[in-house]
PARO-846360 format. One record per residue: residue number from 1; residue in three letters; chain; z, y, x of N, C-alpha, C, O in turn. Coordinates in nm, 3 decimals. Atoms other than C-alpha are relative to their C-alpha. Layout:
    nr   rest   kette      n.pz      n.py      n.px     ca.pz     ca.py     ca.px      c.pz      c.py      c.px      o.pz      o.py      o.px
   NUM    ALA       A         Z         Y         X         Z         Y         X         Z         Y         X         Z         Y         X
...
// end
This chain:
    nr   rest   kette      n.pz      n.py      n.px     ca.pz     ca.py     ca.px      c.pz      c.py      c.px      o.pz      o.py      o.px
     1    MET       A    -0.076    -0.109     0.057    15.464    13.502    -2.452    -0.073     0.133     0.019    -0.076     0.216    -0.072
     2    TRP       A     0.072    -0.126    -0.025    15.262    13.781    -2.290    -0.121     0.011    -0.090    -0.162     0.121    -0.128
     3    ARG       A     0.116    -0.003     0.091    14.965    13.679    -2.507     0.040     0.055    -0.136    -0.032     0.135    -0.195
     4    ASP       A    -0.047    -0.052     0.129    15.168    13.742    -2.822     0.025     0.149     0.007    -0.005     0.221    -0.088
     5    THR       A    -0.027    -0.142    -0.017    15.276    14.080    -2.687    -0.130     0.080    -0.001    -0.139     0.183    -0.067
     6    VAL       A     0.130    -0.068    -0.005    14.916    14.179    -2.610    -0.065    -0.003    -0.137    -0.120     0.098    -0.182
     7    ARG       A     0.060     0.012     0.133    14.796    14.049    -2.947     0.064     0.097    -0.098    -0.006     0.164    -0.174
     8    ARG       A    -0.069    -0.093     0.091    15.060    14.247    -3.135    -0.036     0.145     0.033    -0.056     0.225    -0.058
     9    TRP       A     0.036    -0.135    -0.040    14.979    14.561    -2.933    -0.140     0.034    -0.049    -0.163     0.142    -0.103
    10    LEU       A     0.138    -0.025     0.043    14.608    14.527    -3.005    -0.009     0.016    -0.151    -0.078     0.105    -0.200
    11    LEU       A     0.003    -0.011     0.146    14.665    14.470    -3.376     0.061     0.132    -0.047     0.009     0.195    -0.139
    12    ARG       A    -0.060    -0.129     0.038    14.895    14.773    -3.399    -0.098     0.113     0.025    -0.113     0.202    -0.059
    13    ARG       A     0.096    -0.107    -0.032    14.633    14.991    -3.227    -0.119    -0.006    -0.095    -0.168     0.098    -0.139
    14    TRP       A     0.116     0.018     0.085    14.350    14.848    -3.439     0.023     0.059    -0.139    -0.065     0.124    -0.195
    15    TYR       A    -0.030    -0.045     0.136    14.521    14.929    -3.767     0.079     0.130    -0.004     0.122     0.173    -0.111
    16    ASP       A    -0.080    -0.123    -0.008    14.699    15.245    -3.650    -0.070     0.114    -0.074    -0.187     0.143    -0.047
    17    GLN       A     0.054    -0.111     0.078    14.645    15.534    -3.893     0.018     0.134     0.070    -0.035     0.235     0.023
    18    ARG       A    -0.029    -0.127    -0.069    14.764    15.797    -3.645    -0.106     0.037     0.102    -0.099     0.145     0.161
    19    GLY       A     0.110    -0.038    -0.089    14.452    15.788    -3.432     0.012    -0.053     0.143    -0.072    -0.020     0.226
    20    SER       A    -0.011     0.050    -0.137    14.577    15.604    -3.122    -0.095    -0.116     0.027    -0.093    -0.174     0.135
    21    HIS       A     0.097     0.107    -0.021    14.301    15.348    -3.173    -0.103     0.035     0.107    -0.173    -0.053     0.156
    22    TRP       A     0.092    -0.040    -0.107    14.098    15.550    -2.922     0.034    -0.071     0.131    -0.049    -0.080     0.221
    23    LEU       A    -0.039     0.074    -0.120    14.294    15.355    -2.660    -0.083    -0.127     0.017    -0.094    -0.181     0.127
    24    LEU       A     0.080     0.122    -0.004    14.074    15.058    -2.748    -0.146     0.026     0.035    -0.223    -0.069     0.048
    25    THR       A     0.140    -0.034    -0.029    13.750    15.243    -2.669    -0.054    -0.073     0.123    -0.166    -0.125     0.117
    26    PRO       A     0.054     0.075    -0.115    13.714    15.089    -2.319    -0.024    -0.147    -0.032    -0.120    -0.207     0.017
    27    LEU       A     0.023     0.139     0.039    13.753    14.744    -2.473    -0.124    -0.012    -0.087    -0.197    -0.110    -0.078
    28    ALA       A     0.120     0.000     0.083    13.485    14.831    -2.728    -0.125     0.007     0.087    -0.223    -0.062     0.061
    29    TRP       A     0.115    -0.009    -0.092    13.249    14.931    -2.447    -0.022    -0.134     0.071    -0.135    -0.180     0.085
    30    LEU       A     0.010     0.128    -0.068    13.325    14.608    -2.262    -0.059    -0.106    -0.094    -0.149    -0.181    -0.056
    31    PHE       A     0.050     0.096     0.099    13.268    14.401    -2.577    -0.148     0.024    -0.028    -0.226    -0.071    -0.037
    32    SER       A     0.140    -0.035     0.026    12.942    14.585    -2.645    -0.089    -0.046     0.116    -0.198    -0.100     0.093
    33    GLY       A     0.077     0.042    -0.117    12.821    14.518    -2.291    -0.016    -0.151     0.007    -0.124    -0.202     0.036
    34    ILE       A     0.006     0.146    -0.003    12.908    14.149    -2.307    -0.092    -0.052    -0.110    -0.170    -0.145    -0.087
    35    THR       A     0.086     0.040     0.111    12.738    14.117    -2.645    -0.147     0.025     0.033    -0.232    -0.060     0.005
    36    ALA       A     0.138    -0.031    -0.038    12.423    14.288    -2.516    -0.051    -0.100     0.105    -0.165    -0.146     0.097
    37    LEU       A     0.039     0.098    -0.102    12.417    14.058    -2.212    -0.025    -0.137    -0.062    -0.121    -0.205    -0.026
    38    ARG       A     0.016     0.129     0.067    12.460    13.753    -2.433    -0.131    -0.004    -0.079    -0.204    -0.103    -0.074
    39    ARG       A     0.128    -0.005     0.074    12.171    13.861    -2.660    -0.118    -0.008     0.096    -0.216    -0.076     0.067
    40    TRP       A     0.107     0.003    -0.099    11.955    13.919    -2.351    -0.019    -0.143     0.052    -0.132    -0.188     0.069
    41    CYS       A     0.008     0.138    -0.049    12.037    13.568    -2.225    -0.066    -0.092    -0.102    -0.145    -0.179    -0.065
    42    TYR       A     0.066     0.080     0.103    11.936    13.414    -2.559    -0.149     0.033    -0.007    -0.232    -0.057    -0.016
    43    ARG       A     0.139    -0.046     0.010    11.616    13.620    -2.571    -0.085    -0.053     0.115    -0.204    -0.079     0.097
    44    HIS       A     0.075     0.044    -0.117    11.516    13.508    -2.221     0.020    -0.147     0.035    -0.017    -0.192     0.143
    45    GLY       A    -0.009     0.144    -0.017    11.603    13.141    -2.263     0.110    -0.049     0.091     0.115    -0.168     0.122
    46    LEU       A    -0.109     0.045    -0.086    11.910    13.135    -2.041     0.110    -0.069    -0.082     0.183    -0.154    -0.029
    47    LEU       A    -0.090     0.067     0.095    12.122    13.034    -2.342    -0.086    -0.056    -0.111    -0.181     0.009    -0.156
    48    GLN       A     0.081     0.068     0.101    11.988    12.791    -2.599     0.068     0.004    -0.136     0.190    -0.002    -0.146
    49    THR       A    -0.051     0.010     0.137    12.027    12.796    -2.975    -0.022    -0.142    -0.049    -0.107    -0.215     0.002
    50    ALA       A     0.016     0.132     0.060    12.066    12.484    -3.183    -0.065     0.016    -0.136    -0.035     0.110    -0.209
    51    VAL       A     0.066     0.000     0.130    11.846    12.409    -3.481     0.041    -0.127    -0.071     0.019    -0.238    -0.022
    52    LEU       A    -0.043     0.115     0.080    11.989    12.184    -3.749    -0.101    -0.024    -0.112    -0.172     0.068    -0.152
    53    PRO       A     0.098     0.031     0.104    11.784    12.006    -4.016     0.041     0.045    -0.140    -0.030     0.018    -0.237
    54    VAL       A    -0.048    -0.048     0.130    11.986    12.166    -4.299     0.039     0.147     0.014     0.065     0.194     0.125
    55    PRO       A    -0.046    -0.140    -0.007    12.074    12.526    -4.389     0.147     0.008     0.040     0.228    -0.078     0.006
    56    VAL       A    -0.138    -0.026    -0.042    12.391    12.667    -4.236     0.039     0.138    -0.052    -0.031     0.236    -0.028
    57    ILE       A    -0.053    -0.127     0.049    12.594    12.938    -4.407     0.125     0.032     0.082     0.222    -0.045     0.080
    58    VAL       A    -0.113    -0.039    -0.084    12.829    13.119    -4.170     0.083     0.104    -0.074     0.032     0.208    -0.114
    59    VAL       A    -0.093    -0.092     0.063    13.132    13.285    -4.325     0.089     0.056     0.111     0.160    -0.018     0.179
    60    GLY       A    -0.080    -0.062    -0.105    13.295    13.533    -4.092     0.025     0.146    -0.030    -0.029     0.201    -0.126
    61    ASN       A    -0.037    -0.138     0.019    13.437    13.877    -4.059     0.051     0.053     0.133     0.103    -0.023     0.215
    62    ILE       A    -0.050    -0.057    -0.124    13.525    14.115    -3.780     0.153     0.008     0.000     0.215     0.018     0.106
    63    THR       A    -0.145    -0.003     0.010    13.883    14.120    -3.907     0.055    -0.140     0.018     0.005    -0.235    -0.042
    64    VAL       A    -0.061     0.130    -0.021    14.102    13.837    -3.786     0.117    -0.018    -0.095     0.203     0.069    -0.107
    65    GLY       A    -0.113     0.036     0.085    14.332    13.670    -4.033     0.020     0.086    -0.123     0.017     0.208    -0.117
    66    GLY       A    -0.041    -0.067     0.121    14.413    13.756    -4.388    -0.106     0.073    -0.080    -0.073     0.148    -0.171
    67    SER       A     0.104    -0.071     0.075    14.077    13.879    -4.510    -0.065    -0.086    -0.108    -0.156    -0.041    -0.177
    68    GLY       A     0.049     0.085     0.107    14.008    13.583    -4.740    -0.118    -0.089     0.034    -0.185    -0.138    -0.057
    69    LYS       A     0.113     0.085    -0.037    13.750    13.387    -4.542     0.018    -0.144    -0.048    -0.074    -0.201    -0.107
    70    THR       A    -0.021     0.140     0.035    13.905    13.045    -4.600    -0.006    -0.023    -0.151    -0.074    -0.117    -0.194
    71    PRO       A     0.018     0.020     0.145    13.947    13.083    -4.979    -0.146     0.017    -0.043    -0.192    -0.052    -0.134
    72    PHE       A     0.140    -0.017     0.034    13.589    13.208    -4.992    -0.081    -0.124     0.039    -0.169    -0.166    -0.036
    73    VAL       A     0.069     0.121    -0.043    13.467    12.904    -4.795     0.023    -0.112    -0.101    -0.071    -0.184    -0.136
    74    ILE       A    -0.032     0.103     0.100    13.645    12.675    -5.042    -0.078     0.027    -0.129    -0.138    -0.064    -0.185
    75    TRP       A     0.074    -0.036     0.122    13.495    12.862    -5.338    -0.149    -0.027     0.017    -0.213    -0.084    -0.072
    76    LEU       A     0.143     0.018    -0.026    13.147    12.859    -5.182    -0.038    -0.147     0.003    -0.139    -0.186    -0.055
    77    ALA       A     0.029     0.143    -0.006    13.159    12.487    -5.108     0.001    -0.061    -0.140    -0.085    -0.142    -0.174
    78    GLN       A    -0.007     0.052     0.137    13.264    12.413    -5.466    -0.118     0.050    -0.084    -0.174    -0.024    -0.164
    79    ALA       A     0.114    -0.055     0.074    12.994    12.644    -5.605    -0.129    -0.072     0.040    -0.212    -0.101    -0.046
    80    LEU       A     0.118     0.074    -0.046    12.729    12.470    -5.392     0.000    -0.141    -0.059    -0.104    -0.190    -0.102
    81    LYS       A    -0.013     0.134     0.057    12.857    12.132    -5.509    -0.034     0.002    -0.149    -0.106    -0.085    -0.198
    82    ASP       A     0.029    -0.014     0.143    12.845    12.247    -5.872    -0.148     0.025    -0.026    -0.199    -0.009    -0.133
    83    ALA       A     0.142    -0.030     0.015    12.487    12.362    -5.816    -0.089    -0.120     0.039    -0.212    -0.110     0.037
    84    GLY       A     0.077     0.120    -0.030    12.384    12.010    -5.710    -0.022    -0.027     0.148    -0.089    -0.125     0.182
    85    TYR       A     0.013     0.024    -0.144    12.403    12.041    -5.331     0.109    -0.097     0.046     0.203    -0.127    -0.028
    86    HIS       A    -0.100     0.085    -0.064    12.598    11.813    -5.099     0.051     0.074     0.124     0.009     0.043     0.236
    87    PRO       A    -0.045    -0.081    -0.114    12.783    12.066    -4.881     0.108    -0.069     0.082     0.177    -0.160     0.036
    88    GLY       A    -0.110     0.038    -0.088    13.013    12.007    -4.590     0.049     0.126     0.070    -0.025     0.223     0.081
    89    ILE       A    -0.060    -0.116    -0.067    13.245    12.245    -4.407     0.030    -0.036     0.144     0.085    -0.142     0.173
    90    ILE       A    -0.038     0.017    -0.140    13.277    12.282    -4.032     0.101     0.109     0.037     0.095     0.221    -0.013
    91    THR       A    -0.102    -0.092    -0.048    13.570    12.446    -3.858     0.029    -0.034     0.145     0.008    -0.147     0.189
    92    ARG       A    -0.030     0.022    -0.141    13.677    12.487    -3.498     0.120    -0.091     0.022     0.138    -0.145     0.131
    93    GLY       A    -0.121     0.080    -0.018    14.001    12.300    -3.560     0.105     0.077     0.077     0.183     0.021     0.154
    94    TYR       A    -0.091    -0.087    -0.074    14.198    12.597    -3.432     0.144    -0.049    -0.012     0.192    -0.074    -0.122
    95    GLY       A    -0.138     0.047    -0.004    14.546    12.488    -3.328     0.010    -0.151     0.011     0.119    -0.204     0.033
    96    GLY       A    -0.001     0.146    -0.012    14.445    12.121    -3.319     0.008    -0.042     0.145    -0.047     0.023     0.234
    97    GLU       A    -0.021     0.048    -0.137    14.542    11.921    -3.014    -0.071    -0.131     0.028    -0.034    -0.204     0.120
    98    ALA       A     0.072     0.126    -0.019    14.297    11.633    -3.046    -0.062    -0.005     0.139    -0.097     0.098     0.197
    99    ARG       A     0.059     0.018    -0.134    14.165    11.491    -2.722    -0.148    -0.034    -0.008    -0.221    -0.022     0.090
   100    ARG       A     0.144     0.029     0.018    13.830    11.385    -2.866    -0.048     0.070    -0.127     0.024     0.078    -0.227
   101    TRP       A     0.062    -0.071     0.112    13.600    11.573    -3.099    -0.141    -0.055    -0.015    -0.191    -0.113     0.081
   102    PRO       A    -0.043    -0.058     0.126    13.438    11.591    -3.351     0.085    -0.098    -0.079     0.082    -0.218    -0.053
   103    LEU       A    -0.083     0.083     0.086    13.680    11.463    -3.610    -0.027     0.030    -0.146    -0.029     0.147    -0.187
   104    PRO       A     0.005    -0.024     0.144    13.625    11.412    -3.980     0.142     0.034    -0.045     0.239    -0.023     0.006
   105    VAL       A    -0.131    -0.044     0.047    13.911    11.580    -4.167     0.016    -0.041    -0.145    -0.072    -0.017    -0.227
   106    THR       A    -0.032     0.037     0.136    14.072    11.439    -4.479     0.131     0.067    -0.038     0.197     0.129     0.045
   107    SER       A    -0.127    -0.059     0.045    14.367    11.551    -4.687     0.118    -0.064     0.071     0.226    -0.005     0.076
   108    GLY       A    -0.108     0.067    -0.071    14.575    11.301    -4.491    -0.004     0.016     0.151     0.078    -0.044     0.222
   109    SER       A     0.009    -0.020    -0.145    14.468    11.416    -4.144     0.124     0.070     0.053     0.191     0.145    -0.019
   110    ASP       A    -0.115    -0.061    -0.066    14.737    11.522    -3.900    -0.036     0.143     0.042    -0.124     0.161     0.125
   111    PRO       A     0.031    -0.139    -0.036    14.737    11.905    -3.878     0.020     0.029     0.149    -0.043     0.119     0.204
   112    ARG       A    -0.020    -0.021    -0.145    14.863    11.878    -3.519    -0.125    -0.040     0.077    -0.149     0.011     0.187
   113    GLN       A     0.121     0.046    -0.067    14.539    11.701    -3.430    -0.121     0.089    -0.030    -0.198     0.123     0.060
   114    VAL       A     0.122    -0.070     0.040    14.279    11.897    -3.628     0.022     0.145    -0.040    -0.074     0.217    -0.066
   115    GLY       A    -0.031    -0.136     0.043    14.458    12.222    -3.715     0.035     0.003    -0.148    -0.022    -0.071    -0.227
   116    ASP       A    -0.046    -0.004     0.139    14.633    12.314    -4.038    -0.105     0.054    -0.096    -0.112     0.012    -0.211
   117    GLU       A     0.103    -0.055     0.088    14.343    12.517    -4.175    -0.106    -0.105    -0.035    -0.158    -0.105    -0.147
   118    ALA       A     0.097     0.106     0.027    14.108    12.219    -4.143     0.051    -0.094    -0.109    -0.025    -0.135    -0.196
   119    VAL       A    -0.059     0.086     0.103    14.347    12.006    -4.350     0.001     0.071    -0.135    -0.026     0.009    -0.238
   120    LEU       A     0.003    -0.079     0.124    14.378    12.284    -4.608    -0.141    -0.002    -0.061    -0.155    -0.020    -0.182
   121    LEU       A     0.138     0.003     0.049    13.997    12.297    -4.635    -0.032    -0.136    -0.062    -0.095    -0.143    -0.167
   122    ALA       A     0.028     0.134     0.052    13.979    11.920    -4.683     0.072    -0.024    -0.132     0.017    -0.085    -0.224
   123    ARG       A    -0.079     0.022     0.122    14.253    11.920    -4.947    -0.054     0.078    -0.119    -0.055     0.028    -0.232
   124    ARG       A     0.036    -0.088     0.112    14.118    12.206    -5.154    -0.148     0.005    -0.034    -0.184     0.044    -0.145
   125    SER       A     0.144    -0.020     0.024    13.741    12.194    -5.120    -0.066    -0.115    -0.075    -0.157    -0.092    -0.155
   126    GLY       A     0.065     0.114     0.063    13.655    11.844    -5.235    -0.133    -0.038     0.063    -0.212    -0.110     0.003
   127    VAL       A     0.123     0.033    -0.072    13.373    11.822    -4.978     0.039    -0.049     0.140     0.151    -0.025     0.185
   128    PRO       A    -0.031     0.046    -0.136    13.350    11.660    -4.633     0.026     0.118     0.093    -0.038     0.223     0.083
   129    VAL       A    -0.037    -0.102    -0.098    13.509    11.861    -4.352     0.001    -0.065     0.137     0.046    -0.179     0.153
   130    ALA       A    -0.005     0.047    -0.137    13.464    11.821    -3.978     0.053     0.111     0.089     0.018     0.228     0.071
   131    ALA       A    -0.058    -0.096    -0.094    13.658    11.990    -3.699    -0.050    -0.031     0.141    -0.055    -0.146     0.183
   132    ASP       A     0.042     0.013    -0.140    13.530    12.052    -3.349    -0.018     0.141     0.055    -0.079     0.226    -0.010
   133    PRO       A     0.028    -0.131    -0.061    13.537    12.350    -3.113    -0.150     0.024     0.017    -0.195     0.139     0.019
   134    ASP       A     0.146    -0.009    -0.005    13.163    12.275    -3.078    -0.052    -0.016    -0.143    -0.061    -0.128    -0.194
   135    ARG       A     0.037     0.003     0.141    13.041    12.367    -3.426    -0.127    -0.080    -0.028    -0.139    -0.142    -0.133
   136    VAL       A     0.124     0.076     0.018    12.697    12.211    -3.379     0.031    -0.149    -0.008    -0.024    -0.221    -0.091
   137    ARG       A    -0.039     0.141     0.000    12.856    11.877    -3.300     0.071    -0.037    -0.131     0.049    -0.146    -0.185
   138    ALA       A    -0.067     0.024     0.128    13.078    11.907    -3.610    -0.102    -0.009    -0.112    -0.092    -0.097    -0.198
   139    ALA       A     0.104     0.003     0.104    12.774    11.985    -3.826    -0.080    -0.129     0.008    -0.113    -0.188    -0.095
   140    GLN       A     0.077     0.124    -0.015    12.584    11.688    -3.683     0.077    -0.119    -0.054     0.018    -0.209    -0.113
   141    LEU       A    -0.083     0.107     0.057    12.876    11.461    -3.774    -0.011    -0.001    -0.152    -0.028    -0.107    -0.212
   142    LEU       A     0.010    -0.007     0.147    12.864    11.584    -4.135    -0.136    -0.046    -0.050    -0.146    -0.115    -0.151
   143    ILE       A     0.136     0.038     0.040    12.487    11.539    -4.154    -0.019    -0.150     0.013    -0.071    -0.214    -0.078
   144    ASP       A     0.021     0.142    -0.027    12.488    11.191    -4.001     0.089    -0.091    -0.085     0.041    -0.190    -0.140
   145    ARG       A    -0.094     0.090     0.066    12.799    11.045    -4.163     0.011     0.022    -0.151     0.033    -0.073    -0.226
   146    PHE       A    -0.023    -0.031     0.142    12.818    11.223    -4.499    -0.125     0.048    -0.072    -0.119     0.081    -0.191
   147    SER       A     0.128    -0.041     0.059    12.452    11.317    -4.562     0.008     0.134    -0.071    -0.050     0.151    -0.179
   148    VAL       A    -0.005    -0.133     0.060    12.535    11.681    -4.633    -0.136     0.065     0.013    -0.209     0.039     0.109
   149    ASN       A     0.129    -0.069    -0.007    12.236    11.901    -4.709     0.016     0.152     0.012    -0.081     0.226     0.005
   150    VAL       A    -0.028    -0.140    -0.033    12.403    12.237    -4.646     0.137     0.002     0.069     0.230    -0.065     0.026
   151    VAL       A    -0.124    -0.010    -0.078    12.674    12.326    -4.393     0.057     0.141    -0.018    -0.015     0.240    -0.005
   152    VAL       A    -0.071    -0.128     0.007    12.931    12.601    -4.447     0.093     0.006     0.121     0.178    -0.081     0.141
   153    SER       A    -0.080    -0.016    -0.121    13.086    12.727    -4.125     0.113     0.099    -0.027     0.089     0.217    -0.055
   154    ASP       A    -0.117    -0.084     0.022    13.439    12.861    -4.165     0.029     0.082     0.125     0.046     0.027     0.234
   155    ASP       A    -0.031    -0.093    -0.108    13.505    13.165    -3.950    -0.094    -0.019     0.120    -0.051    -0.029     0.234
   156    GLY       A     0.100     0.026    -0.102    13.182    13.115    -3.759    -0.031     0.118     0.090    -0.113     0.104     0.182
   157    LEU       A     0.030    -0.116    -0.085    13.182    13.463    -3.607     0.113     0.025     0.096     0.107     0.118     0.176
// end
């Protein structure tokens, strides 16, 4: 319950037109510091990147919810398919309660297991979809099982 209260407070401040968004400045500094530290760790080999054998297109936005990322992912996957590619979509499976990952997602998948957005992507895109909090593992499932040659990552940022 307290998480919802904090989330609502942050969203109100973020979109506030009266100027009280300055209250979020310390959080911006903290986020900037964490991001800089993370980049430093990647640069110095303390964190590893994954290299996949196919191109990956990451669709994301700094705005959470309601900015049109998911419809764009569906459109992009269909456009890639129409252009002769064999795309697949990966998603974190947000809201899914599965105990094992990765999971291929179909139009008949249980939204409680893989998340409702993953099922929506499977129903509307017409391409293979995989859900996993570990996006690399989800992409590998699509490559190995469905022979996709391009991966579209929904909300990868």
